[in-house]
C-alpha positions in Angstrom: -0.1 35.0 11.6 3.0 37.2 11.9 0.9 40.4 11.8 -1.5 38.9 14.5 1.5 38.2 16.8 3.0 41.6 16.4 -0.4 43.4 16.8 -0.9 41.5 20.1 2.5 42.6 21.4 2.0 46.1 20.1 -1.3 46.4 21.9 0.4 45.3 25.1 3.2 47.9 24.7 0.7 50.6 23.9 -1.4 49.8 27.0 1.7 49.8 29.2 2.8 53.2 27.8 -0.6 54.7 28.3 -0.7 53.4 31.9 2.7 54.9 32.7 1.8 58.1 31.0 -1.5 58.4 32.9 0.3 57.7 36.2 3.0 60.3 35.5 0.5 62.9 34.3 -2.1 61.9 36.9 -4.7 61.6 34.2 -7.4 59.2 35.4 -9.0 58.8 32.0 -5.7 57.6 30.4 -5.1 55.2 33.3 -8.6 53.8 32.9 -8.2 53.4 29.2 -4.9 51.5 29.6 -6.4 49.2 32.3 -9.4 48.6 30.0 -7.2 47.6 27.1 -5.1 45.2 29.3 -8.3 43.6 30.7 -9.7 43.2 27.2 -6.5 41.7 26.0 -6.4 39.3 29.0 -10.0 38.2 28.4 -9.4 37.7 24.7 -6.3 35.6 25.5 -8.2 33.6 28.1 -11.2 32.9 25.9 -8.9 31.9 23.0 -7.0 29.5 25.3 -10.3 28.0 26.6 -11.7 27.5 23.1 -8.4 26.1 21.8 -8.0 23.6 24.6 -11.5 22.3 24.1 -11.4 22.0 20.3 -12.1 18.5 19.1 -10.4 17.3 15.9 -11.1 13.8 14.6 -10.4 12.2 11.2 -12.5 9.4 9.7 -9.7 6.9 9.1 -6.2 6.5 10.4 -5.1 3.9 7.9 -6.3 4.1 4.3 -5.6 1.5 1.7 -6.1 2.5 -1.9 -5.2 1.3 -5.4 -2.6 3.0 -7.5 -4.3 5.7 -9.5 -7.4 5.7 -7.3 -9.1 8.9 -6.1 -9.9 8.8 -2.4 -11.3 11.2 0.1 -10.0 12.0 3.6 -11.8 14.3 6.0 -11.3 15.9 9.4 -14.0 17.3 11.7 -13.3 20.3 14.0 -15.9 20.8 16.7 -16.3 23.6 19.3 -18.4 22.3 22.3 -18.2 25.7 24.2 -20.7 28.5 24.5 -18.1 31.0 23.2 -16.8 31.4 19.7 -13.5 29.7 18.9 -12.5 32.5 16.6 -10.8 32.2 13.2 -9.4 28.7 12.5 -6.7 28.0 9.9 -5.7 24.4 9.0 -2.7 23.3 7.0 -1.9 19.8 5.8 1.3 18.8 4.0 0.7 16.4 1.1 3.3 13.6 0.5 4.9 13.6 -3.0 3.2 10.3 -3.9 -0.2 12.1 -4.5 -1.3 14.6 -7.1 -2.4 17.9 -5.7 -2.3 21.4 -7.1 -0.2 22.6 -4.1 2.2 20.9 -1.8 -0.1 21.6 1.1 -3.8 22.1 1.8 -4.9 25.3 3.4 -8.3 26.3 4.6 -9.6 29.1 6.9 -13.0 29.6 8.6 -14.7 31.0 11.7 -16.1 28.6 14.2 -18.9 29.9 16.4 -20.4 28.4 19.7 -21.4 24.8 19.4 -20.4 24.6 15.7 -18.4 22.1 13.8 -16.7 22.2 10.5 -15.8 19.4 8.1 -12.7 19.6 5.9 -12.7 17.3 2.9 -9.6 16.5 1.0 -9.6 14.6 -2.4 -6.4 13.2 -3.6 -5.2 10.9 -6.4 -2.6 8.2 -5.5 0.1 8.1 -8.1 2.9 5.9 -6.7 3.0 2.6 -4.9 4.2 2.9 -1.3 3.5 3.6 2.3 2.8 7.3 2.8 2.3 9.1 6.1 0.4 12.3 6.3 1.8 14.4 9.2 -0.6 15.8 11.8 -2.7 18.8 10.9 -1.2 22.2 11.7 -3.8 24.2 13.5 -3.7 28.0 13.9 -6.3 29.8 15.9 -6.9 33.5 16.7 -9.6 35.2 18.8 -12.4 37.2 17.1 -10.5 40.4 17.7 -7.3 39.0 16.1 -5.2 39.8 19.2 -4.2 36.3 20.2 -2.7 33.6 17.9 -2.1 30.0 19.0 -0.4 27.3 16.8 -0.1 23.6 17.4 -0.4 20.2 15.8 -3.5 18.2 16.4 -5.0 14.9 15.2 -2.9 11.7 14.7 -0.9 11.1 11.6 -2.7 9.3 8.8 -1.0 6.4 6.9 -2.0 5.7 3.4 -1.0 2.4 1.7 -1.0 2.5 -2.1 -1.1 -1.0 -3.6 0.8 -1.8 -6.8 -1.0 -1.7 -10.1 -2.0 -5.1 -11.5 -2.4 -6.4 -15.0 -4.5 -9.3 -16.2 -2.5 -12.4 -16.8 -3.3 -14.4 -20.0 -5.5 -17.4 -19.7 -2.7 -19.9 -20.4 -0.3 -18.4 -17.9 -0.7 -21.3 -15.4 -0.8 -24.1 -18.0 2.8 -25.1 -16.9 1.1 -26.6 -13.9 -1.4 -28.6 -15.9 -0.2 -32.0 -14.9 0.8 -31.2 -11.3 -1.5 -33.0 -8.8 -4.8 -31.7 -7.6 -5.2 -28.8 -10.0 -6.4 -31.3 -12.5 -10.0 -30.5 -13.4 -9.6 -26.8 -13.6 -10.8 -24.8 -16.6 -7.5 -24.7 -18.4 -7.2 -28.5 -18.7 -7.9 -30.0 -22.1 -11.3 -31.8 -22.3 -9.8 -35.2 -22.6 -10.6 -38.0 -20.0 -7.1 -39.4 -20.6 -5.6 -36.6 -18.5 -7.3 -38.0 -15.4 -7.2 -41.3 -13.5 -10.7 -42.1 -14.8 -14.3 -41.0 -15.2 -17.2 -42.3 -13.0 -20.8 -41.5 -12.4 -21.8 -38.6 -10.3 -22.6 -39.3 -6.6 -24.3 -37.0 -4.2 -21.8 -34.8 -2.5 -19.3 -34.7 -5.4 -18.2 -31.1 -6.2 -19.8 -29.8 -9.3 -16.5 -28.3 -10.5 -15.3 -31.9 -11.1 -18.1 -32.6 -13.6 -16.7 -33.5 -17.0 -19.0 -31.8 -19.5 -17.9 -33.7 -22.6 -18.1 -37.1 -21.0 -21.5 -36.2 -19.5 -22.9 -35.3 -22.9 -21.6 -38.6 -24.4 -23.0 -40.7 -21.6 -26.2 -38.6 -21.2 -25.7 -38.4 -17.4 -23.4 -36.5 -15.1 -19.9 -37.9 -15.1 -17.2 -36.9 -12.6 -13.4 -36.7 -13.1 -11.4 -39.0 -10.8 -8.4 -36.8 -9.8 -5.1 -37.9 -8.4 -4.4 -36.2 -5.1 -1.0 -37.7 -4.5 0.7 -34.3 -5.1 -0.3 -30.9 -3.8 0.3 -27.9 -6.1 1.4 -24.5 -4.9 3.0 -21.4 -6.3 6.1 -19.6 -4.9 6.3 -16.0 -6.2 9.8 -14.6 -5.6 9.8 -10.8 -6.1 13.5 -9.8 -6.6 13.6 -6.2 -8.0 17.2 -6.3 -9.1 17.6 -3.6 -11.8 21.5 -3.3 -11.7 24.0 -6.1 -11.2 26.4 -3.7 -9.4 24.9 -2.0 -6.3 26.8 1.3 -6.8 24.9 1.9 -10.0 21.8 2.5 -7.9 18.4 1.3 -9.0 16.3 1.7 -12.2 13.0 3.1 -10.7 10.8 2.2 -13.7 12.1 -1.4 -13.9 11.7 -1.8 -10.1 8.1 -0.6 -10.2 7.3 -2.8 -13.1 8.7 -5.7 -11.1 6.2 -5.0 -8.3 3.4 -4.8 -10.8 4.2 -8.2 -12.1 4.6 -9.8 -8.7 1.3 -8.3 -7.5 -0.4 -9.6 -10.6 1.0 -13.1 -10.2 0.1 -13.3 -6.5 -3.5 -12.1 -7.0 -4.0 -14.4 -10.0 -2.7 -17.5 -8.2 -4.9 -16.9 -5.1 -7.9 -16.2 -7.3 -7.3 -19.6 -9.0 -7.5 -21.2 -5.5 -3.8 -22.1 -5.5 -1.7 -22.1 -2.3 0.6 -19.2 -2.9 3.7 -18.1 -1.1 5.4 -14.7 -1.5 9.1 -13.9 -1.0 10.3 -10.3 -1.2 14.1 -9.7 -1.2 14.0 -6.0 -0.4 13.4 -4.6 3.1 10.0 -3.5 4.4 8.7 -2.3 7.8 9.3 -5.1 10.3 11.5 -7.1 8.0 14.9 -5.5 7.5 16.2 -8.3 5.3 13.1 -9.1 3.3 10.4 -11.7 4.0 9.4 -15.2 2.8 5.8 -16.1 3.5 4.8 -19.8 3.2 2.1 -20.8 0.7 -1.5 -20.3 1.9 -4.9 -20.3 0.2 -7.8 -17.9 0.4 -8.8 -14.6 -1.1 -8.3 -12.9 2.3 -4.5 -13.2 1.9 -4.5 -11.0 -1.2 -4.7 -7.9 0.9 -1.8 -8.9 3.1 0.4 -9.8 0.1 -0.4 -6.6 -1.8 0.3 -4.5 1.4 3.7 -6.2 1.8 4.5 -5.4 -1.9 3.4 -1.8 -1.4 5.6 -1.4 1.7 8.7 -2.9 0.1 11.6 -0.5 -0.1 13.9 -1.2 -3.1 17.6 -0.8 -2.6 20.8 -1.5 -4.5 22.0 -4.5 -2.5 19.5 -7.4 -2.5 21.6 -10.6 -3.2 22.6 -11.1 0.4 19.0 -11.0 1.5 18.1 -13.5 -1.3 20.4 -16.2 0.0 18.7 -16.3 3.4 15.2 -16.2 1.9 15.9 -19.1 -0.6 17.2 -21.2 2.3 13.9 -20.6 4.1 12.0 -21.9 1.0 14.1 -25.0 0.8 13.7 -25.8 4.5 9.9 -25.7 4.3 10.0 -29.2 2.6 6.9 -28.4 0.6 5.8 -30.8 -2.1 7.0 -29.7 -5.6 5.2 -26.8 -7.1 5.8 -23.8 -9.4 8.5 -21.2 -8.7 7.9 -17.8 -10.4 10.9 -15.5 -10.2 9.9 -12.0 -10.9 12.9 -9.9 -11.6 14.1 -7.4 -14.2 17.6 -9.1 -14.3 18.7 -12.6 -13.5 20.7 -12.8 -10.3 23.4 -15.6 -10.4 22.8 -16.1 -6.7 19.5 -17.8 -7.6 21.0 -20.5 -9.8 22.3 -23.0 -7.2 19.1 -22.8 -5.1 16.8 -23.1 -8.1 18.8 -26.0 -9.4 18.3 -27.8 -6.2 14.5 -27.1 -6.3 14.4 -28.3 -9.9 15.9 -31.6 -8.8 13.2 -32.0 -6.3 10.5 -31.6 -9.0 9.8 -27.9 -9.0 8.9 -26.1 -12.2 11.0 -23.0 -12.6 9.6 -19.9 -14.3 11.1 -16.4 -14.8 8.9 -13.4 -15.4 10.7 -10.3 -16.6 10.4 -7.1 -18.4 13.7 -7.1 -20.2 14.2 -8.7 -23.6 18.0 -8.4 -23.4 18.4 -10.0 -20.0 19.8 -13.5 -20.2 19.7 -16.4 -17.7 22.7 -18.5 -16.7 20.6 -21.6 -16.3 17.8 -23.1 -18.3 14.5 -22.3 -16.8 11.3 -24.2 -17.7 9.4 -21.1 -18.7 10.4 -17.6 -19.4 7.7 -14.9 -19.6 8.2 -11.4 -20.8 6.0 -8.3 -20.4 6.0 -4.9 -22.0 3.7 -2.1 -21.0 0.6 -2.0 -23.1 1.0 -5.7 -24.2 0.1 -9.0 -22.8 2.5 -11.4 -21.1 3.8 -14.0 -23.4 6.0 -17.1 -23.0 9.3 -16.8 -24.8 10.3 -20.5 -24.5 9.6 -23.6 -22.5 12.4 -26.1 -21.7 10.8 -29.0 -20.0 7.1 -28.2 -19.7 5.1 -28.2 -23.0 
């Protein structure tokens, strides 16, 4: 590109020198040659500008959502609608650090003729959770003679959201909620009719998921569980990526990312179990400078929203002040008692008075952590621990057996 720029200026200087020399020496051939070079340079510049202004660049997607560790494709199409050649095209695309690539930028070069188009495909592997923005393409164009060089940025930035990784929760993870209201009759309940209000004969319109298989086999006809709907069960997942008790120590990146993995796994599992699930994130994210607390909702369509919020979360060293405001929002909802799952590497003392108040209202309190040494100031009902490569297991249960 530097050589092209200097060659264009050099040709202009040579043409001017030839023209002045021809005028001074009164050599018509030299003057004609100089004028011819200047006209050719002007036409090359004009054609390059025309082709450059009419180039059409489009990308297939402006917002891409991928899983962590997933390979995805992104492509851009460059089209020349004119009857003249666009010359040599060079594209450069900077690659964010959250993706694996052999070089920090993508470079490609080709010649685009009349009414031709080229497609540039880029294959990347997402490595880190987050919200990544690919800057606009850097476009460099020269005419066919290499005399004119134009550089600009075209196409809109592309945003890529990388969801956190998820792990499979053990089958008995939600057994703490076994006796809580309308979740009776799910597959983790013991096959004992005494857990329900009663057993009755099947009537047309009854949901098949309420069929009691053991009672039906004994009675030789379909028997339905009578379920108590006086309480509505829901899950509140609190993602609090606190890795250091003192903010000036910074953050432990590995512990924080593991926290997001566990929070994403708990949210996805709860919604897949048809629970009403709420999500509270104590660290800032775009649009929520002090964290966010989303009320419990049901439906598989909410999984994408929750995972996107967890992907966009930006961990910081000071989270306790945000947590106080968010816990007050949970209390003010006046929801019926459910299960609170605190996902945090370390226990934050700020949580204790709020969780104590929720426990008095009938909530079951659980703590999901990755640290074996971390201790809790208050007795929680359930404490789960997870290590990479292993399953989540319950360390102890205080009130719920």
